[in-house]
C-alpha positions in Angstrom: 133.4 126.7 121.8 132.4 125.0 125.0 129.5 122.5 124.7 126.1 123.7 125.9 124.8 120.2 126.7 125.6 116.5 126.6 123.7 113.2 126.7 124.4 109.7 127.8 122.6 107.0 125.8 121.9 103.5 127.1 120.2 100.8 125.0 119.9 97.1 124.6 122.6 95.9 122.2 119.9 94.6 119.8 118.0 98.0 119.7 119.0 99.9 116.6 119.7 103.6 116.5 118.1 104.0 113.1 115.1 106.2 114.0 112.7 103.3 114.8 113.0 102.9 118.6 111.2 104.9 121.2 113.2 106.9 123.8 112.9 108.2 127.3 114.8 111.3 128.3 115.7 112.0 131.9 116.9 115.4 133.0 117.6 117.5 136.1 119.8 120.6 135.4 119.9 122.5 138.7 122.0 123.3 141.8 125.3 122.5 140.0 124.4 118.8 140.5 126.6 116.2 138.6 124.9 113.0 137.7 127.5 110.3 137.9 127.0 106.9 136.2 125.2 104.5 138.5 123.3 101.2 138.2 119.5 101.5 138.2 118.0 98.0 138.7 114.7 99.1 137.1 116.2 100.3 133.9 116.5 96.9 132.1 112.7 96.8 132.1 112.8 99.6 129.5 115.9 98.4 127.7 114.6 94.9 127.2 111.5 96.3 125.5 113.5 98.3 123.0 113.4 101.7 124.6 116.5 103.9 124.4 117.3 105.7 127.6 118.9 109.2 127.3 120.2 111.0 130.4 120.5 114.7 129.4 123.4 116.7 130.9 122.3 120.3 130.7 123.1 123.8 131.9 122.0 124.4 135.5 123.9 121.2 136.4 127.6 121.0 137.0 128.9 118.3 134.6 131.0 120.9 132.6 132.0 122.9 135.7 130.7 125.9 137.4 130.1 127.8 134.2 127.3 125.3 133.3 125.6 126.1 136.6 126.0 129.8 136.3 124.6 129.7 132.8 121.5 127.8 133.9 120.3 129.6 137.0 118.6 132.8 137.9 118.1 134.9 134.8 119.6 132.2 132.6 117.2 129.4 133.7 115.6 129.2 130.3 118.9 127.7 129.1 118.1 124.5 131.0 114.9 124.0 129.2 116.4 124.9 125.8 119.1 122.3 126.3 116.8 119.5 127.2 114.6 120.2 124.1 117.8 120.5 122.0 118.8 117.0 123.0 115.4 115.7 122.0 115.8 117.4 118.6 119.3 116.1 118.1 118.2 112.5 118.9 115.5 112.5 116.3 116.8 110.3 113.5 118.6 108.1 115.9 115.3 107.4 117.7 111.7 107.7 116.7 110.9 111.4 117.1 107.2 110.6 117.4 107.7 108.3 120.4 109.7 110.5 122.8 108.9 110.6 126.6 110.6 112.8 129.2 110.9 112.4 133.0 112.4 114.3 135.9 112.0 114.8 139.7 111.8 118.0 141.8 113.9 120.6 140.0 113.8 118.0 137.2 110.0 118.1 137.6 110.1 121.8 137.0 112.1 121.0 133.8 109.4 118.7 132.7 106.7 121.2 133.4 108.5 123.8 131.4 109.2 121.6 128.4 105.6 120.3 128.6 104.4 123.9 128.3 107.0 125.2 125.8 107.1 122.2 123.4 104.0 120.1 123.9 104.3 118.9 120.3 107.7 117.3 121.0 106.6 114.6 123.5 104.4 111.5 123.5 104.4 111.5 127.3 105.8 113.5 130.2 106.4 112.3 133.8 106.8 115.2 136.3 107.7 113.8 139.7 107.1 116.0 142.8 107.5 119.0 140.4 108.4 122.5 141.5 105.8 124.1 139.2 104.1 126.9 141.1 107.4 128.7 141.2 106.2 132.3 142.0 103.8 131.4 144.7 106.2 129.1 146.5 109.2 131.6 146.3 107.0 134.3 147.7 106.2 132.2 150.8 109.2 132.7 153.2 107.5 130.4 155.8 108.1 127.3 153.6 111.3 125.8 155.1 113.5 125.9 152.0 112.3 129.1 150.3 114.8 131.6 151.5 117.8 129.4 150.5 116.1 128.9 147.1 116.2 132.5 146.1 120.0 132.1 145.3 119.1 129.4 142.7 115.9 130.7 141.2 115.5 134.4 142.1 113.6 136.4 144.7 110.1 137.3 143.4 109.9 140.3 145.7 112.3 142.0 143.3 110.5 143.1 140.1 113.3 142.1 137.7 113.6 138.6 139.2 109.8 138.1 139.4 109.8 138.7 135.6 112.4 135.9 135.1 110.2 133.5 137.2 106.9 134.4 135.5 108.5 133.8 132.1 108.8 130.0 132.6 106.7 129.1 135.7 104.7 126.1 134.5 101.6 127.1 136.6 101.6 130.5 135.0 102.3 129.3 131.4 99.9 126.5 130.6 100.2 125.1 127.1 97.4 125.6 124.6 94.4 123.3 124.9 94.2 120.6 122.3 98.0 120.2 121.9 99.1 118.4 125.0 100.8 115.0 125.4 99.9 112.5 128.1 101.0 113.6 131.5 101.8 111.8 134.8 102.3 114.0 137.8 103.3 112.8 141.3 103.3 114.4 144.7 103.8 113.2 148.3 101.8 114.2 151.3 104.8 114.2 153.6 107.2 115.9 151.2 109.0 118.8 153.0 110.7 120.1 149.8 107.8 120.4 147.3 104.5 120.6 149.1 101.9 118.3 147.7 99.5 121.1 147.0 101.9 122.5 144.4 101.6 119.7 141.9 97.9 119.2 142.8 97.2 122.9 142.0 99.0 122.6 138.7 97.1 119.4 137.7 93.8 121.2 138.6 94.6 124.2 136.5 95.7 121.9 133.5 92.5 119.8 133.7 90.2 122.9 134.0 91.9 124.6 131.0 91.5 121.5 128.7 88.6 119.3 129.8 88.8 117.1 126.7 92.4 116.2 127.5 91.9 116.0 131.3 91.5 112.2 131.4 95.1 111.9 130.0 96.5 113.8 133.0 97.1 111.5 135.9 98.0 112.6 139.4 99.6 110.1 141.8 99.7 111.3 145.4 101.8 109.3 147.8 99.9 109.3 151.1 101.8 106.7 153.0 105.4 106.4 154.1 107.7 108.2 151.8 108.3 111.7 150.7 110.4 113.6 148.1 111.8 110.6 146.1 108.8 108.4 146.3 107.6 105.6 148.6 110.0 104.4 151.3 111.4 100.9 151.4 113.2 98.8 148.8 110.2 96.9 147.4 107.8 99.8 147.6 110.3 101.8 145.5 110.5 99.0 142.9 106.7 98.8 142.8 106.5 102.6 142.2 109.0 102.3 139.3 106.9 99.5 137.9 103.9 101.8 137.9 105.7 104.6 136.1 107.4 102.3 133.6 104.1 100.5 132.8 102.5 103.9 132.1 105.4 105.0 129.9 105.7 101.7 128.0 102.0 101.9 127.1 102.3 105.5 125.9 105.4 104.6 123.8 103.8 101.5 122.4 106.8 99.6 123.6 105.3 96.6 125.4 106.2 94.0 122.8 109.8 94.5 121.9 112.7 92.2 122.9 111.8 90.7 126.2 111.0 87.2 124.8 114.2 87.0 122.7 116.4 88.3 125.6 115.1 85.6 128.0 115.0 82.8 125.4 111.2 82.7 125.3 
């Protein structure tokens, strides 16, 4: 039977896989995208502090060929979310299941919105970057530059059957129950032409209104300067942005003390 998902794990050589280390999952799962291995200069900041990094390879992407994409788009989009959650479940025992965070950008931000709503109990923290979360409203608006092309990936809400697919998982239309939510960091960019900044802002407003007690644990970072879909522009601005996100994550994962002194001989 063909695999439904895969995962790439990265850890410091001194970090055990015995169920004691926190972990960060990163996922995308759309457009038949294939995530090739590449060096991330910010990643050692997590690894040196004992965090296991898990890159999920899930349906909607293309790592296992076109069949993976076809089985994770349109009416099958729920498979993407199921696969990401399945990786988290499978890793429990290798990592600390009570200290799991998850992160993704754009379509990966939609993934984060969906797993935040569908399994809020699974995560200590969620980072949804420029997330495509008001799915139905956006896909109804043919004046947004990318909308018409996007119908082939997600569905056309003008058609009742396809509208039902979208409403079933749209994070804005499926808020998780109050009182059960993990910490949430959401980003948006004023000059983003792909995911308009009002989309994550609208989602954050709805989440805060629907759970006032939790609302202070929901942060919204809006990029108003130079930069757009993938964050601030410029090499150093990008690293500063990653430092902000990692500092927030490390605090939530209680992973600020781990191996950094030993690794550098301190």
